[in-house]
Residue, then its C-alpha position, 0 to 999 in steps of 0.5 A: m854067126i849066132k850060136g845057140v837057139n835059146r836066145q830071144v832076139v829083137e830085130v829092128a829093120e828101120t835103123g835110121s842110118d845110112y850105114f846099117e840096115k838092121a840091128l839085132f838086140f839079144v834080150n837078157p833072160k831076166y826080161y824075157g817076160l816083157t812084151d814085144g812092143k816094150l822090147r822094141e821100144k827099149a831097142q829104139t830108145l837105145m838106138s836113138v841115144t847112140g846116134t849115127p856115125p859122123k859122115n866126115r871127120p874134119k877134126q882129123k884133117r885139121n890135126r894133119l894140117k897142123t902137124a904138116v905146118q909144124l914140121i915145115g916150120s921146124a925144118a925152116v927154122g933148122s935150115a935158117l939156124t944152119v945158114l946163120l951158123n955157117f956165116l958166123l963160123 
């Protein structure tokens, strides 16, 4: 919901992203005097700098795999030590 009617808004319909259809930029009151073209140019520049969200996150999967391997390895070492101590005592 957008409250207030005394705001200048720039709407960019072509975001270049699969995720977002439109972007709304609320103009700072001290820049109300700029032309529409200049404001749109600034909005496009800002959108190109932020980039698009990543499509997948392979790093997170690697971290999960690493954690799983560490847990399994710790369990195996703990089991081996338990068996060894049972034979010695």
